[in-house]
LUMVEXVO-727554 format. One record per residue: residue number from 0; y, x, z of N, C-alpha, C in turn. Coordinates in nm, 4 decimals. Each point is the difference from the previous one (the first is absolute). Layout:
! residues N
PT   n     n.yy     n.xx     n.zz    ca.yy    ca.xx    ca.zz     c.yy     c.xx     c.zz
PT NUM        Y        X        Z        Y        X        Z        Y        X        Z
...
! end
This chain:
! residues 171
PT   n     n.yy     n.xx     n.zz    ca.yy    ca.xx    ca.zz     c.yy     c.xx     c.zz
PT   0  -0.1261   0.0401   0.0221   0.1278  -0.0494  -0.0049   0.1156   0.0804  -0.0567
PT   1   0.1016  -0.0116  -0.0498   0.1203   0.0512  -0.0278   0.1245  -0.0531   0.0438
PT   2   0.0884   0.0636   0.0049   0.1124  -0.0163   0.1414   0.1001  -0.0947  -0.2136
PT   3   0.0533  -0.1105   0.0517   0.1293  -0.0507  -0.1256   0.1359   0.0967   0.0139
PT   4   0.0733  -0.0140  -0.1284   0.1202   0.1733   0.0199   0.0868  -0.0710   0.0344
PT   5  -0.0273  -0.1664  -0.0083   0.0868  -0.1159   0.0060   0.0286  -0.0022   0.2202
PT   6   0.0247   0.0399   0.0748   0.0201  -0.0097   0.1159   0.0398  -0.0864   0.0440
PT   7   0.1177  -0.0731  -0.0325   0.0015  -0.1043   0.0533  -0.0110  -0.1284  -0.0278
PT   8  -0.0680  -0.0426  -0.1006  -0.1234  -0.0910  -0.0447  -0.0641   0.0366   0.0850
PT   9  -0.0853   0.0787  -0.0180  -0.0869  -0.0010   0.0487  -0.0289  -0.0111   0.2102
PT  10   0.1242  -0.0210   0.0639   0.0373  -0.0262   0.1141  -0.0199  -0.1284   0.0153
PT  11   0.0404  -0.0565  -0.1188   0.0358  -0.1456   0.0566  -0.1398  -0.0984  -0.0634
PT  12  -0.1521   0.1097  -0.0326  -0.0478  -0.0729  -0.0595  -0.1338  -0.1276   0.1282
PT  13   0.0444   0.0626   0.1708  -0.0884  -0.0829   0.1100   0.0924  -0.1491   0.0031
PT  14   0.1592   0.0577  -0.0308   0.0520  -0.1910  -0.0318  -0.0364  -0.0487  -0.0619
PT  15  -0.0521   0.0832  -0.1134  -0.0091  -0.1435  -0.1276  -0.1558  -0.0369   0.0378
PT  16  -0.0428   0.0766   0.0123  -0.1242  -0.0595   0.0176  -0.0382  -0.0671   0.1174
PT  17   0.1101  -0.0392   0.1565  -0.0589  -0.0865   0.0496   0.1595  -0.1454  -0.0624
PT  18   0.0981   0.0168  -0.0653   0.0711  -0.1385  -0.0619   0.0982   0.0258   0.0870
PT  19   0.0801   0.1250  -0.0108   0.1045   0.0078   0.1262   0.1337   0.0484  -0.0441
PT  20   0.0088   0.0314  -0.1885   0.0770   0.0389  -0.0228   0.1133  -0.1054  -0.0757
PT  21   0.1255  -0.0397  -0.1008   0.0143  -0.0590  -0.0350  -0.0151  -0.0190  -0.1358
PT  22   0.0305  -0.1614  -0.0451  -0.0719   0.0358  -0.1575   0.0533   0.1455  -0.1052
PT  23   0.1421   0.0038  -0.0339   0.0239   0.1226  -0.0596  -0.0578   0.0707   0.0298
PT  24  -0.0175   0.1041   0.1220  -0.1167   0.1062   0.0566  -0.0504   0.0371  -0.0260
PT  25  -0.1336  -0.1695  -0.0081  -0.1001   0.0069  -0.0081  -0.0862   0.0034  -0.1612
PT  26   0.1378  -0.0337  -0.0442  -0.0301  -0.0009  -0.1590  -0.0664   0.1148  -0.0469
PT  27   0.1335   0.1279   0.0112   0.0584   0.1301   0.0196  -0.1606   0.0468   0.0177
PT  28  -0.0937  -0.0392   0.1047  -0.0816   0.0877   0.0749  -0.1438  -0.0198  -0.1018
PT  29   0.0151  -0.1639  -0.0072  -0.1440  -0.0542  -0.1069   0.0650   0.0991  -0.1408
PT  30   0.0450  -0.0201  -0.0529   0.0804   0.0903  -0.1110  -0.0549   0.1804   0.0109
PT  31   0.0341   0.0626   0.0619  -0.0515   0.0963   0.0277  -0.1481   0.0405   0.0132
PT  32  -0.0377  -0.1301   0.0846  -0.1652   0.0465   0.0852  -0.1235  -0.0578  -0.1871
PT  33   0.1196  -0.0666  -0.0570  -0.1056  -0.0447  -0.1176  -0.0401   0.1622  -0.1142
PT  34   0.1279   0.0569   0.0190  -0.0008   0.1649  -0.0798  -0.0744   0.1050   0.0803
PT  35  -0.0027  -0.0506   0.1135  -0.0150   0.1704   0.0830  -0.1658  -0.0235   0.0652
PT  36  -0.0601   0.0635  -0.0873  -0.2045   0.0061   0.0854   0.0544   0.0517   0.1804
PT  37   0.1304   0.0966   0.0131  -0.0574   0.0352   0.1412   0.0984  -0.1375   0.0505
PT  38   0.0305  -0.0763   0.0169   0.0793  -0.1090   0.1417  -0.1375  -0.0535  -0.0549
PT  39  -0.0739  -0.0523  -0.1524  -0.0455  -0.1012  -0.0087  -0.1529   0.0036   0.1351
PT  40  -0.0788   0.1960   0.0233  -0.0439   0.0033   0.0749   0.0346  -0.0122   0.1521
PT  41   0.1118   0.0280   0.0317   0.0264  -0.0321   0.1180   0.0287  -0.1106   0.0410
PT  42   0.0516  -0.0540  -0.1276   0.0255  -0.2379   0.0304  -0.1957  -0.0064   0.0741
PT  43  -0.0698   0.0623  -0.0682  -0.1300  -0.0358   0.0003  -0.0367  -0.0052   0.1427
PT  44   0.0577   0.1761   0.0184  -0.0380   0.0184   0.1761   0.0030  -0.0781   0.0907
PT  45   0.1867   0.0037   0.0351   0.0627  -0.1349   0.0539  -0.1037  -0.1079   0.0387
PT  46  -0.0154  -0.0439  -0.1551  -0.0587  -0.1699   0.0283  -0.1128   0.0519   0.0552
PT  47  -0.1172   0.0863   0.0319  -0.0900  -0.0077   0.0508  -0.0030   0.0303   0.1144
PT  48   0.0458   0.1099   0.0631   0.1303  -0.0220   0.1002  -0.0301  -0.1403   0.1409
PT  49   0.0992  -0.0621  -0.1014   0.0728  -0.0877   0.0340  -0.1325  -0.1242  -0.0302
PT  50  -0.0731  -0.0404  -0.0133  -0.1524  -0.0786   0.0022  -0.0429   0.0871   0.0456
PT  51  -0.0679   0.1053   0.0656  -0.1090   0.0593   0.0943   0.0978   0.0201   0.1398
PT  52   0.1268  -0.0636   0.0329   0.0774   0.0247   0.1636   0.0023  -0.1519  -0.0098
PT  53   0.0377  -0.1110  -0.0979   0.0049  -0.1216   0.0228  -0.1439  -0.0515   0.0421
PT  54  -0.0766   0.0207  -0.0457  -0.1871  -0.0341   0.0343  -0.0198   0.0803   0.1127
PT  55   0.0292   0.1360   0.0555  -0.0246   0.0247   0.0855   0.0790  -0.0658   0.1938
PT  56   0.1117  -0.0380  -0.0625   0.0563  -0.0353   0.1073  -0.0581  -0.1672   0.0030
PT  57   0.0792  -0.0450   0.1620  -0.0744  -0.1309   0.0342   0.1326  -0.0810  -0.0436
PT  58  -0.0085  -0.1482  -0.0598   0.1033  -0.0545  -0.0415   0.0807  -0.0851   0.1441
PT  59   0.1340  -0.0088   0.0092   0.0493  -0.0308   0.0874   0.0371  -0.1510   0.0003
PT  60  -0.0694  -0.0584  -0.0047   0.0594  -0.1781  -0.0097   0.0871  -0.0125   0.1646
PT  61   0.1547  -0.0070  -0.0344   0.0853   0.0314   0.0643   0.0392  -0.1865   0.0991
PT  62  -0.0189  -0.0586  -0.1075   0.0247  -0.1710  -0.0400  -0.1048   0.0268   0.0984
PT  63  -0.1291  -0.0154  -0.0150  -0.1002  -0.0062   0.1489   0.0213   0.0234   0.1635
PT  64   0.0108   0.0845  -0.0652   0.0867   0.0725   0.1789   0.0945  -0.0563   0.0776
PT  65   0.1309  -0.0304  -0.0917   0.0611  -0.1042   0.0021  -0.0566  -0.1283   0.1067
PT  66  -0.0786  -0.0257  -0.0673  -0.0589  -0.1192  -0.0168  -0.0862  -0.0145   0.1470
PT  67  -0.0400   0.1021   0.0397  -0.1140   0.0062   0.0899   0.0884   0.0397   0.1920
PT  68   0.1257   0.0411  -0.0820   0.1385  -0.0112   0.1106  -0.0344  -0.1135   0.1146
PT  69  -0.0043   0.0397   0.1129   0.0780  -0.1395   0.1235   0.1033  -0.0571  -0.0472
PT  70   0.0107  -0.1174  -0.0066   0.0764  -0.0639  -0.0138   0.1431  -0.0260   0.1241
PT  71   0.1136   0.0324  -0.0262   0.0634   0.0199   0.1095   0.0401  -0.1301   0.0854
PT  72  -0.0007   0.0041   0.1274   0.0145  -0.1291   0.0847   0.1318  -0.0421  -0.0672
PT  73  -0.0375  -0.1632   0.0404   0.1250  -0.0434  -0.1050   0.1321  -0.0062   0.1710
PT  74   0.1146   0.0081  -0.0342   0.1057  -0.0362   0.1122   0.0066  -0.1255   0.0874
PT  75  -0.0131   0.0761   0.1306   0.0509  -0.1377   0.0443   0.1030  -0.0441   0.0174
PT  76   0.0716  -0.1465  -0.0063   0.1150  -0.0090   0.1531   0.0417  -0.0185   0.0788
PT  77   0.0607   0.0830   0.0362   0.0210   0.0564   0.1066   0.0746  -0.0949   0.1225
PT  78  -0.0600  -0.0448   0.0434   0.0371  -0.0501   0.1851   0.0376   0.0244   0.0485
PT  79   0.1252  -0.0128   0.0579   0.0411  -0.0065   0.0931  -0.0249  -0.0437   0.1397
PT  80  -0.0337   0.0464   0.0844  -0.0941  -0.0112   0.1434   0.1025   0.0489   0.1050
PT  81   0.0606  -0.1135   0.0825   0.0573   0.0225   0.0451  -0.1027  -0.0196   0.1521
PT  82   0.0354   0.1051   0.1063  -0.0706   0.0177   0.1235   0.0776  -0.0947   0.0952
PT  83  -0.0555  -0.0317   0.0994   0.0357  -0.1283   0.0608   0.1186   0.0182   0.0984
PT  84   0.0445   0.1219   0.0827   0.1419  -0.0143  -0.0228   0.0783  -0.0226  -0.0864
PT  85   0.0065   0.0118  -0.1702   0.1020  -0.0002  -0.1035  -0.0437  -0.1675   0.0266
PT  86  -0.0663  -0.0793   0.0107  -0.0479  -0.1346  -0.0520   0.0664  -0.0837   0.1071
PT  87   0.0401   0.0523   0.1370   0.0730  -0.0624   0.1305   0.1070   0.0483  -0.0349
PT  88   0.0587   0.0928  -0.0918   0.1574   0.0151  -0.0008   0.0529  -0.0982  -0.0731
PT  89  -0.0837   0.0031  -0.1251   0.0337  -0.1233  -0.1527  -0.0236  -0.1397   0.1011
PT  90  -0.1278  -0.0161   0.0709   0.0750  -0.1795   0.0634   0.0994  -0.0008   0.1164
PT  91   0.0075   0.1034   0.0270   0.1325   0.0293   0.1162   0.0988  -0.0660  -0.0766
PT  92   0.0399   0.0972  -0.1042   0.1112  -0.0168  -0.1098  -0.0016  -0.1617  -0.0202
PT  93  -0.0782  -0.0534  -0.1125   0.0042  -0.1027  -0.0394   0.0360  -0.0831   0.0894
PT  94  -0.0442   0.0315   0.1693   0.0208  -0.1177   0.1262   0.1316   0.0088   0.0134
PT  95   0.0776   0.1232   0.0127   0.1548  -0.0015  -0.0009   0.1043  -0.0294  -0.0555
PT  96  -0.0711   0.0263  -0.1604   0.0941  -0.0833  -0.1148   0.0168  -0.1536  -0.0663
PT  97  -0.1377  -0.0536   0.1462   0.0063  -0.1606  -0.0753   0.0669  -0.0100   0.1508
PT  98   0.0319   0.0440   0.1010   0.0412  -0.0136   0.1614   0.1448   0.0006  -0.0857
PT  99   0.0846   0.1073  -0.0656   0.0911  -0.0180  -0.0150   0.0752  -0.0777  -0.0934
PT 100  -0.1127  -0.0719  -0.1330   0.0504  -0.1100  -0.0274  -0.0374  -0.1086   0.0400
PT 101  -0.0320  -0.0507   0.1193  -0.0399  -0.1137   0.0804   0.1437   0.0004   0.0523
PT 102   0.0514   0.1483   0.0202   0.1088  -0.0023   0.1022   0.1325  -0.0743  -0.0420
PT 103   0.0017   0.0535  -0.1469   0.1084  -0.0238  -0.0808   0.0287  -0.1046  -0.0776
PT 104  -0.1088  -0.0003  -0.0348   0.0362  -0.1662   0.0066  -0.0129  -0.1111   0.1215
PT 105  -0.0097   0.0136   0.1045  -0.0100  -0.0709   0.1149   0.1461   0.0078   0.0418
PT 106   0.0667   0.1308  -0.0198   0.1764   0.0174   0.0217   0.0530  -0.0548  -0.1227
PT 107  -0.0334   0.0205  -0.0916   0.0444  -0.0862  -0.1969   0.0443  -0.1206   0.0906
PT 108  -0.1258  -0.1340  -0.0020   0.0193  -0.1520   0.0922   0.0374  -0.0204   0.1050
PT 109   0.0086   0.1356   0.0708   0.0369  -0.1018   0.1382   0.1456  -0.0992  -0.0696
PT 110  -0.0290  -0.0670   0.1702   0.1036  -0.1088   0.0270   0.1320   0.0405   0.0942
PT 111   0.0802  -0.0481   0.0323   0.0780   0.0309   0.0976  -0.0920  -0.0885   0.1215
PT 112   0.0487   0.1170   0.1007  -0.0472  -0.0564   0.1132   0.0640  -0.0646   0.1127
PT 113   0.1088   0.0815  -0.0025   0.1292   0.0293   0.1108   0.0947  -0.1349  -0.0706
PT 114   0.0636  -0.0865   0.1274   0.1051  -0.0844   0.0106   0.0717   0.0793  -0.1190
PT 115   0.1111   0.1206   0.0733   0.0782   0.0856  -0.0794  -0.0856   0.0120  -0.1581
PT 116  -0.0693   0.0064  -0.0364   0.0046   0.0040  -0.1355   0.0534  -0.0513  -0.0976
PT 117   0.0543   0.0018  -0.1453   0.0636  -0.1150  -0.0478  -0.1133  -0.0463  -0.0577
PT 118  -0.0468  -0.1420  -0.0035  -0.0505  -0.0785  -0.0869   0.0156   0.0496  -0.1155
PT 119  -0.1670  -0.0409  -0.0585  -0.0238  -0.0141  -0.1961   0.0852  -0.0579  -0.0338
PT 120  -0.0306  -0.1348   0.0283   0.1088  -0.0624  -0.0716   0.1698  -0.0153  -0.0092
PT 121   0.0531   0.0586   0.0656   0.1302   0.0430  -0.0010   0.0519   0.1502  -0.0932
PT 122  -0.1166   0.0803   0.0494   0.0067   0.1388  -0.1310  -0.0036  -0.0545  -0.0754
PT 123  -0.0592  -0.0895  -0.0523  -0.0424  -0.0811  -0.1513   0.0910  -0.0640  -0.0365
PT 124   0.1056  -0.0975   0.0478   0.1157  -0.0394  -0.0157   0.1408   0.1056   0.0384
PT 125  -0.0062   0.0162   0.0549   0.0793   0.1241   0.0229   0.0239   0.1113  -0.1693
PT 126  -0.0929  -0.0334  -0.0435  -0.0099   0.1118  -0.1393   0.0482  -0.1101  -0.0820
PT 127   0.0072  -0.1604   0.0547   0.0658  -0.1005  -0.1746   0.1855  -0.0080   0.0684
PT 128   0.0114   0.0136   0.0636   0.1697  -0.0374   0.0322  -0.0153  -0.0045   0.1843
PT 129   0.0979   0.0322   0.0716   0.0248  -0.0581   0.1703   0.0135  -0.1481  -0.0328
PT 130   0.0331  -0.0976  -0.0948   0.0097  -0.1442   0.0753  -0.1301  -0.1007  -0.0294
PT 131  -0.0933   0.0881  -0.0489  -0.1410  -0.0576   0.0182  -0.0685   0.0184   0.1163
PT 132   0.0549   0.0399   0.1101  -0.0895   0.0371   0.0987   0.0747  -0.0952   0.0968
PT 133  -0.1366   0.0129   0.0759   0.0360  -0.1753   0.1309   0.0768   0.1493   0.1288
PT 134   0.0274  -0.1558   0.0671   0.1022   0.0553   0.1274  -0.0707   0.1023   0.0723
PT 135  -0.1288  -0.0692   0.0201  -0.1591   0.0847   0.1058   0.0573   0.1924  -0.1064
PT 136  -0.0210  -0.0555  -0.1246  -0.0339   0.1425  -0.0959   0.1535   0.1105   0.0459
PT 137   0.1307  -0.0848  -0.0085   0.0868   0.0762  -0.0091   0.0448   0.0565   0.1529
PT 138  -0.0264  -0.0622   0.0952  -0.0581   0.0511   0.1272  -0.0295   0.1250   0.0216
PT 139  -0.1245   0.0314  -0.0589  -0.0815   0.0473   0.0468   0.0445   0.1800  -0.1043
PT 140   0.0534  -0.0821  -0.1214   0.0471   0.1500  -0.0287   0.1315   0.0408   0.0521
PT 141   0.0797  -0.1178   0.0849   0.1232   0.0949   0.0192  -0.0311   0.0893   0.1095
PT 142  -0.1336  -0.0158   0.1091  -0.0752   0.0643   0.0894   0.0004   0.1667  -0.0393
PT 143  -0.0750  -0.0289  -0.1659  -0.0633   0.0923  -0.0544   0.1128   0.1641   0.0019
PT 144   0.0646  -0.1131  -0.0345   0.1555   0.0767  -0.0559   0.0383   0.0798   0.0879
PT 145   0.0162  -0.1036   0.1273   0.1137   0.0873   0.1598  -0.1100   0.1211   0.0219
PT 146  -0.0920   0.0261  -0.0472  -0.0550   0.0963   0.0440  -0.0049   0.1157  -0.0596
PT 147   0.0436  -0.0289  -0.1202   0.0276   0.1327  -0.1354   0.0863   0.0525   0.0882
PT 148   0.0039   0.1365  -0.0310   0.1162   0.1154   0.0276   0.0496   0.0238  -0.1079
PT 149   0.1356  -0.1295  -0.0359   0.0954   0.0498  -0.1310   0.1311   0.0901   0.0256
PT 150  -0.0232   0.0614   0.0855   0.0887   0.1652  -0.0028  -0.0476   0.0554  -0.0652
PT 151   0.0220   0.0502  -0.0926  -0.0323   0.2066  -0.0300  -0.0073   0.0512   0.1007
PT 152  -0.0931   0.1251  -0.0479   0.0275   0.1506   0.1522   0.1036   0.0570  -0.0545
PT 153   0.0152   0.0112  -0.1751   0.0774   0.0971  -0.0557   0.0457  -0.0941  -0.1165
PT 154   0.1122   0.0465  -0.0320   0.0517  -0.0085  -0.1372  -0.0798   0.0568  -0.0958
PT 155  -0.0245  -0.0649  -0.1068  -0.0414   0.0586  -0.1106   0.0951   0.0621  -0.1005
PT 156  -0.0774   0.1262  -0.0243   0.0950   0.1017  -0.0967  -0.0408  -0.0251  -0.1887
PT 157   0.0441  -0.0019  -0.0784  -0.0616  -0.0345  -0.1281  -0.0427  -0.1386  -0.0393
PT 158   0.0170  -0.0614   0.1119  -0.0401  -0.1130  -0.0651   0.1198  -0.1522  -0.0938
PT 159  -0.0795  -0.0411  -0.0374   0.0345  -0.1595  -0.1038  -0.0009  -0.0865   0.0734
PT 160   0.1441  -0.0902  -0.0036  -0.0208  -0.0692   0.0628  -0.0522  -0.1329  -0.0563
PT 161  -0.0182  -0.0805   0.0869  -0.1175  -0.1592  -0.0353   0.0882  -0.1503   0.0300
PT 162  -0.0195  -0.0483  -0.0811   0.0515  -0.1023   0.0067  -0.0720  -0.1458   0.0299
PT 163  -0.0039  -0.0683   0.1165  -0.0830  -0.0899   0.0738   0.1052  -0.1361  -0.1027
PT 164  -0.0985  -0.0948  -0.0223   0.0284  -0.1006  -0.0570  -0.0600  -0.1187   0.1095
PT 165   0.1052  -0.0647   0.0281  -0.1315  -0.1176   0.1243  -0.0649  -0.0791  -0.1431
PT 166  -0.0294  -0.0840   0.0612  -0.1127  -0.1263  -0.0900   0.0388  -0.1186   0.0040
PT 167  -0.0284  -0.1016  -0.1036   0.1007  -0.0575   0.0268   0.0092  -0.0926   0.1429
PT 168   0.1307  -0.0290   0.0181   0.0120  -0.0665   0.1313  -0.0366   0.0395   0.1419
PT 169   0.0655   0.1022  -0.0806  -0.0499   0.1497   0.1486   0.1495   0.0371   0.0341
PT 170  -0.0137   0.0293   0.1365   0.1604   0.0310   0.0677   0.0608   0.1338  -0.0369
! end
């Protein structure tokens, strides 16, 4: 066996035998091998060597190996487990929240309980005008007004004057 004088093409023979060349380069090597007897012998030697290596080596079936692998466990949803004292804290917070709401509702819906408080009809009537109030309502309104401190503790600074007009029939 002799060596081909064209070393560049001879170095491409293993890649050509295994089909790893692009189309133009493979065509160029095939044309050279067709007219070079040294390269024809080397190509035959390379093919025999590849066939013997393939026959001697066991075939590795990657798909079968992957199929034989155990499946990964399915992810379980994360459950938050509360400890006994955390459950107690949550219950206590719920009770406190309920109590606060109930107390707020009781304060909002409370009716006047003392004789000095302004009765509800008088307060509603006052919104419409003084002329709509009864004699008793006017007396209780006057008593409440006497309790108020009408004198300011200091003169307001930079304030705007407000004009108050009495409702119809007022004094």
